[in-house]
Backbone as a ProteinNet text record, in pm:
[ID]
protein_1_A
[PRIMARY]
MNPSQATPLEQQAAIVAAGAAARVLLSALPKSDSDLHISEKADGSLVSDADMASQNVIQEHLASAGLPVLSEEAAAPDYDARKDWARFWLVDPLDGTESFLRSRSGFAVNIALCDETGPIFGVVADPLANRMYLGGVGVPVQVAPLDGSTVRQVHPSPIQRPYRLVTSWMEEAKLTDLVPPHIDPADVVARPISGALKFCLLATGDAEIHARTGPYMEWDCASGDAILRGMNIDVVDLNGERLQYNSPSLRVTGLRCSRV
[TERTIARY]
-357.2	-411	-307	-286.3	-191.2	-241.4	-151.3	-195.1	-264.7	-357.8	-426.9	-336.4	-377.6	-300.7	-380.4	-311.2	-377.1	-443.4	-562.1	-629.3	-564	-584.8	-532	-580.2	-707.5	-759.1	-682.9	-657.5	-584.3	-440.9	-376.1	-239.3	-233.9	-327.1	-326.8	-355.2	-446.8	-478.2	-354.9	-280.1	-160.5	-52.7	-33.1	69.7	36.5	-88.1	-128.7	-120.7	-165.3	-162.6	-19.7	70.5	209.6	276.3	252.3	311.4	259.8	127.4	68	120	130.4	179.6	325.8	405.3	546.6	559.8	475	480.7	438.7	343	303.7	422.4	495.4	610.5	719.1	741.9	842.5	805.7	677.7	635.1	641.4	645.1	645.7	783.4	886.9	1020.6	1055.2	1092.8	1118.4	1247.4	1240.2	1359.5	1419.2	1339.9	1388.1	1307.4	1353.2	1285.9	1144.6	1115.3	983.1	882.2	924.2	835.3	723.4	745.7	647.3	617	492.2	457.7	496.8	587.6	640	605.2	555.8	524.1	577.3	576.8	626.3	509.6	505.4	398.2	430.5	335.6	350.8	472.2	508.8	623.1	755.7	752.6	874	910	839.5	867.6	806.5	858.5	814.8	704.4	616.7	513.2	502.2	479.4	472.1	344.9	322.6	209.4	218.1	339.8	357.6	308.1	329.2	277.9	127.4	57.7	-88.1	-135.2	-63	-99	-83.7	24.1	45	-64	-97.4	-203.4	-335.4	-371.1	-499	-503.7	-392.9	-387.7	-398.4	-327.4	-332.2	-473.2	-534.2	-669.7	-765.3	-750.7	-838.5	-823.9	-699.8	-677.5	-707.3	-689.1	-717.3	-866.8	-944.7	-1088.7	-1155.2	-1101.6	-1164.2	-1165.8	-1071.7	-1066.4	-1164.5	-1218.3	-1320.6	-1273.5	-1147.1	-1091.8	-1052.8	-1054.9	-1010.3	-860.9	-820.7	-681.7	-628.6	-513.3	-437.5	-318.3	-306.4	-201.2	-135.8	-7.4	64	-0.9	-58.3	-111.2	-262.9	-323	-466.7	-487.8	-585.4	-612.1	-652.9	-586.1	-618.1	-742.3	-832.9	-948	-900.7	-982.9	-951.6	-929.7	-846.7	-813.9	-939.3	-1034.8	-1156.6	-1232.4	-1218.4	-1290.6	-1219.2	-1089.6	-1014.1	-954.4	-963.2	-892.5	-942.5	-1064.2	-1119.2	-1117.4	-1046.8	-1036.8	-972.3	-1036.9	-981.3	-881	-893.7	-810.5	-806.7	-688.9	-678.1	-547.4	-540.4	-418.3	-339.1	-208.7	-118.3	-26.4	-29.2	26.4	115.8	228.6	310.1	323.1	250.5	250.2	384.2	465.8	600.1	691.9	759.1	855.5	988.7	1037.2	1163.3	1143.2	1061.5	1030.9	1157.5	1250	1371.7	1453.1	1462	1531.9	1459.8	1326.3	1247.7	1274.9	1275.6	1294.7	1432.2	1527.2	1662.3	1683.3	1576.2	1581.3	1691.1	1708.4	1813	1749.8	1820.1	1771.1	1737.4	1633.4	1596.6	1449.8	1377.9	1235	1158	1041.1	965.7	818.3	737.5	596.2	578.8	515.5	497.3	348.4	309.6	171.6	173.2	105.5	98	-46.7	-80.4	-209.5	-186.8	-267.5	-250.6	-378.3	-361	-473.6	-433	-503.7	-475	-337.7	-272.7	-138.8	-29.2	-63.8	35.5	32.6	139.8	142.3	148.1	60	56.6	92	94.3	139.2	187.8	299.6	354.4	415.4	411.8	477.6	559.1	683.9	769.4	809.7	769.4	803.5	918.1	1020.4	1138.4	1131.4	1076.5	1050.7	1174.3	1284.6	1402.7	1463.9	1442.9	1496.7	1395.9	1274.5	1168.1	1148.4	1133	1126.8	1030.6	954.3	872.8	916.8	921.1	946.1	814	781.3	656.1	672.3	587.5	590.1	506	496.6	417.5	392.4	294.8	261.5	216.8	288.9	256	292.5	359.5	398.5	549.2	627.7	772.9	809.2	926.3	972.1	987.1	930.9	934.9	968.4	1014	1036.6	965.1	926.8	856.5	885.6	875.5	883.3	758.9	761.4	650.6	518.8	523.8	398.5	348.1	422.3	378.9	374.8	439.9	427.7	490.1	596.6	660.4	694.3	680.4	712.9	806.4	915.4	1005.8	1040.8	1057.4	1090.4	1236.3	1260.4	1394.9	1458.8	1580.4	1659.6	1777.4	1765.9	1865.4	2007.6	2101.2	2241.8	2275	2375.8	2414.7	2458.3	2440.7	2487.5	2639.8	2690.5	2835	2884.2	3011.5	3077.7	3193.3	3212.9	3138.7	2992.4	2906.1	2764.4	2737.8	2652.5	2622.3	2495.9	2511.4	2399.5	2361.2	2232.4	2183.4	2096.9	2113	2040.7	2010.4	1951.1	1910.9	2031.3	2018.6	2121.4	2131.7	2025	2023	2051.8	2086	2111.2	2233.3	2216.8	2324.2	2378.9	2312.9	2355.4	2485.4	2557.4	2679.4	2642.8	2736.2	2714	2674.4	2733.4	2701.9	2555.5	2491.1	2350.3	2256.6	2310.1	2228.8	2230.3	2341.8	2359.3	2276.7	2207.4	2135	2228.7	2176.1	2262	2346.8	2299.9	2373.1	2485.5	2505.6	2605.5	2716.7	2840.2	2956.4	2968.8	2965.8	2979.6	3106.2	3208.8	3332.9	3311.9	3201.5	3172.1	3076.9	3056.3	2953.4	3013.8	2969	2997.1	2863.3	2855.5	2728.2	2734.5	2620.5	2609.2	2467.4	2451.5	2317.8	2248.6	2118.2	2032.5	1901.1	1840.2	1714.5	1594.4	1499.5	1364.8	1349.6	1235.1	1197.1	1284.2	1366.9	1454.1	1554.3	1573.9	1661.4	1606.8	1476.6	1415.6	1436.5	1426.7	1438.7	1578.4	1680	1816.3	1832.5	1763.7	1764.3	1692.8	1582.6	1502.4	1579.9	1665.6	1742.4	1876.4	1912.5	2040.3	2155.6	2125.4	2229.9	2264.6	2204.1	2237.5	2192.9	2250.6	2213.3	2128.3	2145.7	2080.8	2026.8	1910.2	1859	1823.7	1870.2	1840.3	1839	1757.9	1757.7	1701.8	1749.7	1700	1603.2	1603.6	1517.2	1373.3	1283.2	1140.5	1106.1	1007.3	945.8	796.5	725	580.4	550.1	435.4	402.9	405.1	362.3	360.4	500.4	601.2	738.7	793.2	744.6	805.8	710.9	580.3	485.3	506.2	528.5	543.4	671.1	780.7	904.9	891.9	821.9	795.1	721.4	617.5	539.8	626.2	709.3	794.7	888.4	946.2	1037.7	964.9	834.8	758.9	762	771.5	783.4	911.9	1006.5	1134	1141.6	1029.6	1025.3	1122.6	1138.3	1220.2	1127.3	1140.4	1059.4	1125.1	1042.6	1088.6	1047.2	1145	1119.1	1160.8	1110.2	1154.4	1287.4	1339.5	1472	1473.2	1354.3	1344.8	1324.7	1323	1308.3	1166.2	1068.8	927.8	882.9	800	753.2	676.1	697.8	629.8	479.2	411.1	265	216.3	102.7	51	-90.4	-132.7	-260.8	-266.4	-155.1	-146.2	-211.6	-238.2	-297.5	-214.3	-81.4	4.1	50.7	41.1	93.4	244.9	311.7	456.4	530.9	651.5	742.6	871.9	921.2	1044.6	1153.7	1229.4	1339.6	1295.1	1382.6	1352.1	1481.4	1471.9	1578.8	1518.7	1590.2	1558.8	1689.2	1702.3	1828.5	1802.4	1881.4	1873.6	1989.8	2063.4	2174.4	2122.8
-1849.9	-1776.7	-1675.1	-1668.3	-1572.8	-1429.9	-1334.8	-1195.3	-1151.4	-1062.3	-1010.6	-914.9	-879.8	-789.9	-663.5	-559.2	-434.9	-455	-402	-406.9	-307	-323	-223.1	-81.6	-67	65.3	123	40.6	87.1	123.2	40.9	71.9	204.4	222.3	345.3	467	454.3	565.8	608.1	510.1	541.1	606.1	555.8	609.5	752.8	775.4	910.1	1007	962.8	1049	1085.5	988.1	1015.3	1109.8	1087.8	1174.7	1317.3	1330.3	1463.7	1536.2	1464.2	1526.1	1567.5	1484	1518	1645.4	1660.6	1782.1	1905.2	1887.2	1996.1	2038.2	1941.5	1973.4	2044.7	2001	2068.3	2214	2238.2	2376.1	2462.3	2396.2	2470	2477.7	2427.4	2432.4	2575.1	2596.1	2732.5	2790.4	2915.2	2987.2	3071.9	3093.8	3166.5	3119.6	3156.2	3113.2	3168.5	3274.8	3336.9	3281.9	3187.3	3137.7	3049.2	2981.7	2888.7	2921	2894.8	2901.9	2769.8	2775.5	2655	2659.4	2547.7	2539.4	2408.5	2399.2	2280.3	2204.7	2072.8	1990.5	1951.2	1884.4	1848.7	1759.4	1676.8	1587	1652.7	1781.7	1854.2	1854.4	1775.9	1774.3	1896.5	1927.6	2046.4	2013.9	2110.1	2097.4	2230.9	2225	2345.9	2346.1	2458.8	2467	2357.9	2322.4	2222.4	2085.2	2050.8	1923.1	1914.3	2023.3	2022.6	2024.7	2096.1	2096.6	1956.4	1886.4	1749.8	1657.9	1674.6	1595.4	1610.8	1732.6	1756.9	1689.8	1697.3	1634.8	1482.7	1426.3	1280.8	1236.3	1305.9	1270.8	1273.3	1372	1385.5	1266.4	1225.4	1118	978.9	961.7	830.8	807.9	914.2	901.3	802.2	786.3	696.7	552.2	515.2	377.4	351.6	458.3	442.9	378.9	401.7	341.3	449.1	416	514.4	542.3	660.8	704.8	741.1	684.8	726.9	806.6	930.4	1017.3	1093.8	1124.3	1203.9	1339.6	1394.4	1530.8	1535.9	1430.9	1430.1	1358.9	1401.7	1340.3	1194.4	1103.4	961.2	929	848.8	804.4	726.9	722.5	640.8	495.8	425.4	287.4	200.2	218.3	136.8	156.9	274.8	304	247.3	213.3	168.5	29.3	-30.9	-157.2	-271.1	-260.8	-367.6	-332.2	-225.3	-191.6	-307.9	-351.9	-461	-411.3	-285.1	-228.7	-77.4	-16.3	127.8	178	309.6	375.5	428.5	421.7	477.2	573.7	702.7	807.8	903.3	938.2	1050.7	1147.2	1259.3	1351.9	1419	1430.1	1486.8	1421.4	1317.7	1246.5	1319.4	1372.3	1446.4	1595.1	1655.3	1797.7	1884	1845.7	1927.8	1927.9	1813	1809.2	1895.7	1890.2	1972.6	2120.7	2162.1	2303.3	2353.3	2259.8	2296.8	2264.3	2220.9	2187.4	2086.6	1989.3	1890.1	1752.1	1662.8	1527.8	1459.5	1377.4	1302.1	1311.6	1411	1417.9	1337.2	1289.1	1198.9	1204	1139.3	1116	965.6	924.3	781.8	746.4	649.8	602.2	449.3	390.2	244.7	200.8	94.3	26.9	-89.8	-96.2	-200.1	-282.1	-409	-489.6	-550.7	-653.9	-708.8	-775	-800.7	-860.4	-755	-628.7	-522.6	-453.9	-383.9	-312.9	-412.2	-394.1	-485.5	-416.4	-283.9	-210.8	-74.4	-29.5	98	177.5	309.5	402	500.3	518.6	623.7	713.7	839.7	935.5	1023.4	1032.6	1115.2	1236	1349	1461.5	1513.9	1533.1	1592.9	1504.3	1373.8	1281.2	1251	1309.8	1280	1129.6	1063.4	917.8	867.2	765.4	693.3	547.7	491.6	349.4	286	170.4	104.8	-46.2	-111.3	-256.7	-305.5	-437.4	-494.2	-642.1	-694.7	-836.7	-867.5	-955.4	-991.4	-886.8	-779.4	-670.6	-650.8	-682.8	-664.7	-517.2	-492	-354.7	-287.1	-165.2	-89.5	56.3	127	270.6	339.9	465.1	544.7	691.4	775.8	920.1	967.7	1089.3	1139.8	1143.4	1157	1158.6	1018.7	915.1	778.2	735.9	810.7	785	652.6	614.3	486	417.7	287.1	208.6	96	80.3	-30.1	-107.8	-236.1	-322.3	-304.2	-309.8	-297.5	-435.7	-445.4	-567.2	-530.7	-561.3	-514.3	-557.8	-470.5	-505.2	-622.7	-702.5	-815	-768.3	-855.3	-826.5	-813.6	-712.7	-692.8	-686.3	-711.7	-701.2	-604.1	-512.4	-504.8	-466.6	-521.8	-493.7	-348.1	-285.1	-143	-129.6	-69.2	-48.4	99.2	126.1	263.9	281.8	395.8	422	570.8	609.7	748.5	837.4	964.9	1062.6	1077.5	1046.4	1064.6	935.4	829	701.7	710.6	664.3	670.3	533	426	291.1	253	162.4	109.1	15.4	-2.7	-89.2	-230.4	-277.8	-412.6	-426.2	-315.2	-319.2	-304.9	-262.8	-242.3	-362.4	-430.3	-539.5	-661	-726.9	-849.9	-954.4	-1041	-1133.7	-1226.1	-1257.5	-1353.1	-1288.7	-1158.1	-1087.3	-1036.4	-1053.4	-1004.8	-853.8	-773	-627.1	-585.8	-669.6	-637.2	-637.7	-698.5	-704.4	-593.5	-491.8	-391.2	-250.7	-164.8	-21.4	51.3	156.9	226.2	369	417.6	559.3	606.5	733.9	788.2	833.1	807.1	848.5	896.6	995.6	1049.7	965.4	951.6	906.5	768.8	751.8	622.3	580.9	671.1	635.4	527.6	505	395.5	261.4	242.4	118.4	103.2	214.3	210.8	171.4	206.7	166.9	15.6	-47.7	-193.4	-249.9	-186.5	-236.2	-230.9	-130.6	-117.9	-189.8	-240.3	-307.7	-215.6	-91.1	4.5	3.8	-85.7	-111.4	-253.9	-310.2	-446.8	-451.7	-352.6	-357.4	-219.2	-215.6	-92.8	-128	-46.7	-71.7	59.6	64	178.4	132.7	195.1	162.6	268.2	385.6	493.9	473.8	559.4	545.4	589.9	525.5	559.5	569.4	635.3	619.3	521.8	459.9	357.5	413.3	539.6	595.6	626.1	623.3	643	520.2	402.5	280.2	189.9	215.1	122.7	110.7	222.6	215.2	140.2	168.4	95.4	-51.1	-82.5	-220.8	-292.9	-229.3	-291.1	-317.3	-219.6	-236.1	-354.6	-368.3	-479.3	-613.6	-614.7	-738.7	-791.4	-699	-741.7	-816.9	-810.6	-882.7	-995.4	-1020.9	-1122.3	-1090.4	-961	-916.7	-868.8	-925.5	-885.5	-770.2	-676	-570.5	-612.2	-626.9	-682.1	-584.4	-607.7	-526.3	-580.1	-520.3	-558.9	-695.1	-754.9	-892.1	-992.2	-943.4	-1032.5	-1061.9	-992.6	-1014.5	-915	-961.8	-872.3	-755.9	-635.8	-517.3	-532.5	-481.2	-480.5	-337.8	-326.1	-194.7	-172.6	-44.6	-1.8	-34.3	-9.7	-32.8	83	66.9	177.8	305.7	294.9	413.5	457.8	368.8	392.1	413	366.8	385.1	254.4	268.2	156.4	189.7	97.1	121	29.8	82.6	6.9	-90.9	-112.6	-209.2	-252.6	-364.3	-411.9	-473.6	-463.4	-539.5	-560.5	-675	-710.1	-798.9	-779.4	-869.3	-967.5	-972.1	-1066.5	-1196.4
249.5	135.9	89.2	-40.9	-94.9	-77.4	-57	-46.2	-174.4	-162.5	-279.8	-355.7	-475.9	-559.8	-588.2	-624.8	-664.7	-800.4	-816.7	-945.7	-1041.1	-1172	-1265.6	-1233.8	-1190.9	-1154.7	-1036.8	-935.3	-817.3	-853.1	-934.3	-975.5	-1050.2	-1143.3	-1222.8	-1135.8	-1040.6	-951.3	-872.2	-821.7	-742.8	-828.9	-949.8	-1038.8	-1078.5	-1117.5	-1158.5	-1040.3	-923	-804.9	-766.9	-767.9	-729.9	-829.2	-958.7	-1058.9	-1049	-1028.1	-1017.1	-893.3	-782	-659.2	-673.4	-740.6	-761.3	-843.7	-944.1	-1026.4	-945.6	-856	-766.4	-680	-626.9	-543.1	-622.5	-744.7	-827.9	-851.4	-875.1	-901	-776.1	-659.3	-533.2	-468.4	-535.8	-476.7	-435.1	-309.3	-261.6	-317	-357.7	-402.9	-290.4	-185.5	-68.1	51.7	171.6	294.1	304.9	231.6	243.2	142.7	58.4	-46.6	5.7	119.8	172.7	318.4	356.1	498.4	561.5	658.7	722.6	870.8	922.3	1064.7	1121.2	1252.8	1321.1	1381.2	1354.5	1408.8	1552.8	1616.3	1757.4	1781	1679.9	1697.6	1661.4	1626.2	1594.3	1447.3	1365.3	1222.2	1154.9	1036.2	965.1	864.9	842.8	741.3	667.9	537.8	457.8	373.7	306.7	215.1	108.6	68	-37.2	8.2	135.8	188.1	164.7	196	186.8	41.4	-45.2	-186.9	-246.1	-209.9	-254.9	-200.8	-72.7	-10.9	-87.3	-122.7	-190.5	-327.4	-401	-533.3	-521.8	-426.6	-407.6	-371	-277.2	-234.4	-354.2	-437.9	-555.7	-650	-675.9	-772.5	-715	-584.9	-525.3	-503.6	-511.4	-485	-579.7	-701.1	-799	-752.6	-663.6	-614.8	-500.6	-441	-337.9	-209.1	-171.7	-51.5	48.8	178	277.9	265.7	312.8	301.6	440.4	475.3	593.4	543.4	586.1	535.3	648.7	629.8	729.4	749.1	643	650.9	666.7	718.5	747.8	880.5	955	1085.4	1066.7	1136.4	1125.7	1208.7	1154.5	1234.7	1357.5	1459.3	1576.1	1532.9	1607.1	1570.8	1559.3	1648.9	1642.7	1512.1	1452.5	1328.5	1205.7	1219.3	1102.1	1115.2	1231.7	1254.7	1167.9	1116.7	1033.3	884.1	849.1	707.2	631.9	525.4	445	343.1	306.3	199.9	218.4	208.8	230.5	171.4	155.4	109.4	228.3	218.5	319.4	245.6	283.5	199.5	279.1	220.3	267.8	150.6	153.7	40.1	14.3	119	102.9	205.1	160.5	244	232.4	343.2	340.1	323.6	412	400.4	409.2	495.7	509.6	380.7	312.6	184.1	82.2	83.6	-8.7	15	140.7	172.7	130.6	116	71.3	-77.5	-144.5	-287.9	-318	-228.2	-248.8	-267	-330.2	-353.8	-221.3	-224.2	-105.1	-70.3	-122	-93.3	-197.5	-159.2	-245.9	-209.9	-293.9	-267.2	-249	-140.2	-111.1	-109.3	-191.4	-192.6	-190.2	-92.6	-82.6	-68.8	-137.5	-119	-23.9	80.8	182.9	197.2	234.5	281.9	415.5	459.4	592.1	600	486.2	486.7	490.7	469.3	462.4	327.6	290.7	161.6	45.1	-54.2	-169.1	-300.3	-301.8	-419.9	-373.1	-429.6	-386.1	-499.7	-482.9	-574.6	-491.3	-527.5	-470.8	-586.1	-581.6	-686.8	-639.3	-722.3	-695.8	-790	-744.3	-834.7	-905.1	-832.5	-893.3	-1001.7	-991.4	-1091.5	-1202	-1194.4	-1290.8	-1303.4	-1185.9	-1187	-1080	-1114.8	-1017.9	-1014.9	-894.3	-875	-833.1	-887.8	-851.6	-854.3	-777.2	-771.4	-656.1	-644.6	-536.7	-558.7	-488.6	-498	-640.6	-707.4	-844.3	-947	-903.9	-994.4	-981.5	-1084.7	-1074.9	-1059.4	-1007.3	-989.1	-1125.3	-1135.2	-1259.5	-1229.3	-1331.4	-1319.6	-1434.6	-1410.6	-1511.5	-1486.4	-1587.8	-1564.8	-1490.9	-1441.5	-1360.7	-1435.9	-1568.5	-1644.4	-1677.7	-1636.3	-1658	-1803.1	-1891.2	-2034.8	-2077.6	-2012.8	-2041.9	-1910.9	-1908.4	-1789.4	-1831.6	-1758.6	-1791.7	-1665.5	-1682.8	-1569.6	-1529.6	-1401.1	-1346.5	-1335.6	-1379.4	-1361.9	-1271.8	-1141.9	-1044.6	-1078.2	-1045	-1060.4	-969.8	-1006.1	-921	-782.1	-685.3	-548.8	-551.1	-483.7	-480.5	-336.7	-320.2	-190.9	-202.9	-106.7	19.4	-3.7	81.7	71.1	108.7	31.6	53.3	138.7	254.8	347.1	344.9	329	333.3	457.7	521.8	645.4	656.6	766.9	788.2	818.9	783.2	819.8	971.5	1042.9	1188.6	1263.8	1192.3	1257.9	1349.5	1473.2	1571.7	1608.1	1562.8	1600.2	1530.9	1592.7	1532.6	1417.9	1327.6	1212.4	1256.1	1364.5	1412.3	1453.7	1491.1	1530.4	1410.7	1297.2	1178	1084.4	1079.6	983.2	1024.8	931.4	965.1	1025.5	1113	1188.2	1100.6	980	896.6	815	832.9	753.6	844.4	801.9	875.8	853.8	961.1	944.7	870.4	873.5	801.8	650.6	606.5	463.3	418.7	504.8	478.9	483.7	391.5	397.7	404.3	485	507.9	457.4	412.4	376.2	402.8	438.7	465.6	337.3	331.5	220.2	280.5	218.8	271.7	228.6	320	289.1	227.3	159	102.8	-14.1	-64.2	-175.5	-135.8	-6.8	36.9	-11.1	-0.8	-48.3	-198.8	-270.7	-416.4	-459.8	-380.9	-413.6	-404.8	-311	-307.1	-429.9	-467.5	-579.1	-710.8	-728.1	-851.6	-845.5	-727.7	-712.6	-682.9	-640.8	-607.4	-458.9	-385.1	-244.9	-214.3	-110	-70.6	55.2	144.4	276.3	310.6	370.3	433.2	576.5	669.7	810.5	886.2	990	1080.9	1214.6	1321.7	1455	1505.7	1442.4	1486.3	1444.3	1493.6	1463.8	1322.7	1268	1140.3	1165.2	1076.6	1069.4	955.3	960.9	861.7	719.8	702.2	566.6	515.4	603.4	558.5	486.6	521.7	470	391.7	391.9	329.2	178.8	110.3	-35.6	-72.6	-2.3	-27.8	5.8	113.2	152.6	39.9	-14.2	-122.1	-244.9	-281.7	-399.6	-381.6	-262.4	-238.9	-237.7	-209.1	-220.3	-363.2	-460	-599.6	-626.8	-533.5	-543.8	-441.4	-371.8	-265.4	-152.6	-124.6	-11.6	98.7	216.5	331.2	406.1	450.8	540.5	681.3	769.7	902.4	1010.9	1131.3	1244	1295	1401.1	1448.9	1516.6	1534.7	1585.3	1472.9	1349.5	1235.6	1195.3	1256.8	1223.6	1118.1	1024.4	918.5	977.8	921.2	972.4	964.1	1066.2	1069.8	1046.1	977.7	940.7	994.5	989.6	1046.9	1195.7	1263.1	1407.1	1482.1	1609.9	1686.5	1679.9	1686.3	1689.3	1551.2	1451.6	1316.5	1316.7	1421.9	1433.1	1407.3	1353.1	1330.6	1403.7	1484.2	1558.4	1504.6	1411.4	1354.6	1247.8	1148.1	1042.5	974.1	902.5	818.3	693	582.8	463.2	388.4	322.7	259.6	138.8	33.9	-80.2	-80.4	31.5	44.6	106.7
[MASK]
++++++++++++++++++++++++++++++++++++++++++++++++++++++++++++++++++++++++++++++++++++++++++++++++++++++++++++++++++++++++++++++++++++++++++++++++++++++++++++++++++++++++++++++++++++++++++++++++++++++++++++++++++++++++++++++++++++++++++++++++++++++++++++++++++++

């Protein structure tokens, strides 16, 4: 059976929510260290008032679709309570908190609609660039400004060599461990990029490969995964298996995706 697609209502809810949350983040950009209340979560990552403000706006706009929401900034239900969800949202209200706190490019808003097959529609909003990337099953990759006033389809640049690989700033693996098995590492150049925008570079044709060996949470990669589905690109684990979502831990350990 073919994967299901997002309805027009679901697509619109995600687009409006991502744009509204991105505008909230722009208005909350810190001008000094004292502008935001910042705390450290149990896993050592940072959270600020802006994360929660973005979360509240997203929750408000997604409510129209009537689906449950899994978010980085909200307590996840026990696995037994969510394992049979047929359809749900997977959300990161502020992907790249450290970049946000330094007012530098790399932070984003990630919203993905998932069903039992995985992410089927995704939006990644890049506030500083006034741009949203969207796409999914049956939906070609598109870009729009944060207000959603115009939407245009993306026609990716041709594949070029050396192949451009984007990965995490904290990636410690050697290039040979990041490159897909069918590609010669000598044909690859790597550079670090923050957050879900790595997936978007593949979608626009500004990179050929995204890979990382370090841990992710599902909300870090679901929206980018969905967008690449619009290009028939699979996001796989380091064993080559397609990523699974709504897992007991909600964790992803390593991934690769390539348009080569």
